[in-house]
C-alpha positions in Angstrom: 4.1 -30.1 -18.8 3.5 -26.6 -19.9 6.5 -24.1 -19.6 6.7 -20.6 -20.2 10.0 -18.5 -20.5 10.1 -14.8 -20.7 13.2 -12.8 -22.1 13.9 -9.5 -23.4 13.9 -7.5 -20.3 16.7 -5.1 -19.3 17.7 -1.6 -18.3 16.4 1.3 -20.5 16.2 5.0 -20.2 12.7 6.6 -19.9 11.1 7.2 -23.3 13.0 4.0 -24.6 11.6 0.7 -25.9 11.7 -3.0 -25.0 10.1 -6.0 -26.6 9.4 -8.9 -24.2 9.1 -12.5 -25.6 7.3 -15.3 -23.9 8.0 -18.8 -25.5 5.7 -21.7 -24.5 6.3 -25.5 -24.7 4.4 -28.3 -23.7 1.7 -28.1 -26.4 -1.6 -26.5 -26.8 -0.4 -22.8 -27.2 -2.8 -21.7 -30.1 -5.7 -22.9 -27.9 -5.2 -20.7 -24.9 -5.4 -16.9 -24.2 -2.2 -15.4 -22.8 -1.4 -12.4 -20.5 1.4 -10.1 -19.3 1.4 -9.2 -15.7 4.0 -7.2 -13.7 5.2 -6.7 -10.2 6.9 -3.8 -9.0 8.8 -4.0 -5.6 6.6 -3.9 -2.6 3.5 -4.1 -4.8 0.9 -6.5 -5.6 1.1 -8.3 -9.2 -1.0 -6.3 -11.7 -2.4 -6.9 -15.1 -0.7 -5.3 -18.1 -2.1 -6.8 -21.2 -3.7 -9.8 -22.5 -4.7 -11.5 -26.1 -7.2 -14.1 -27.0 -6.4 -17.5 -28.2 -7.8 -16.5 -31.7 -5.9 -13.1 -31.6 -9.1 -11.3 -32.3 -9.2 -9.8 -28.7 -6.6 -7.8 -26.8 -6.8 -6.0 -23.7 -4.8 -3.4 -21.8 -4.4 -1.7 -18.4 -5.2 2.0 -18.6 -1.6 2.8 -17.5 -0.2 1.2 -20.7 -2.7 1.6 -23.2 -1.3 3.4 -26.3 2.2 2.6 -25.4 2.3 -1.2 -25.2 1.2 -3.6 -27.9 0.6 -7.4 -27.5 0.7 -9.9 -30.3 1.3 -13.6 -30.7 2.9 -15.9 -33.2 1.1 -19.4 -32.9 3.5 -20.9 -35.4 6.3 -20.0 -32.8 4.4 -20.7 -29.7 5.4 -17.1 -28.7 3.5 -14.1 -27.3 5.4 -10.7 -27.3 4.9 -7.3 -25.6 6.3 -4.3 -27.4 6.8 -1.6 -25.0 7.2 1.9 -26.1 7.7 5.2 -24.4 8.7 3.7 -21.1 8.5 5.4 -17.8 10.0 4.9 -14.5 6.7 3.5 -13.2 7.0 0.6 -15.7 9.8 -0.8 -13.8 9.1 -4.4 -12.3 9.4 -7.9 -13.1 7.1 -9.0 -16.1 5.5 -12.5 -16.1 3.5 -14.1 -18.8 0.7 -16.6 -18.1 -1.4 -18.9 -19.7 -5.3 -18.9 -19.4 -6.6 -21.9 -17.4 -9.4 -22.5 -19.8 -8.9 -23.2 -23.4 -10.5 -21.2 -26.2 -11.0 -18.3 -23.7 -10.9 -14.5 -24.4 -9.1 -11.9 -22.7 -8.9 -11.7 -18.8 -7.2 -9.1 -16.6 -7.5 -11.5 -13.5 -4.4 -13.4 -12.4 -6.6 -16.4 -11.0 -7.8 -17.0 -14.5 -4.2 -18.0 -15.4 -2.6 -21.3 -14.2 0.7 -21.4 -15.7 3.5 -18.7 -15.3 6.9 -18.1 -16.3 9.7 -17.2 -14.0 9.7 -13.3 -15.2 12.0 -10.9 -16.7 13.3 -7.8 -14.9 12.4 -4.4 -16.6 14.1 -1.5 -15.2 13.4 2.1 -16.5 15.8 4.9 -15.3 14.4 8.3 -15.2 
C-alpha cells in the first residue's frame, strides 16, 4: 500500500522560506511523477508544482513560478518543495500526490493523481 507523508509546514512571515518534504512508502516511487497541490480555506484544491518520474520535467503554477522549486530524491523516496519569498496568499494545506500512471510526465490535474498524503499546513503572516 502506497503511503505519502508530508512535513515541513509551519508559520512563517511574508518573505520567508519553507521547505516541504513528502516521503513515500510502499514501493515504486522512482517510476512515478509526483505533484504538490494546495487548498486554502473556502477554496478548491489547486495545482502548485509537479515533477516527472525521470526528473527531467517540472511544472509550476503561474502564481509560484520563480519562487518555488520542486525536486526529488529517488534514493530517499522523497519529493521536496522549496518555497521562497512566501506571500500571505500562499497560505493553505499543501498535499503531495503520486501520478496514477507510471513513467508519466508532469500534470497539473488532480484527477491524474491517485495517492495523496494528509497534508501539511502552511501559514504565511503578512
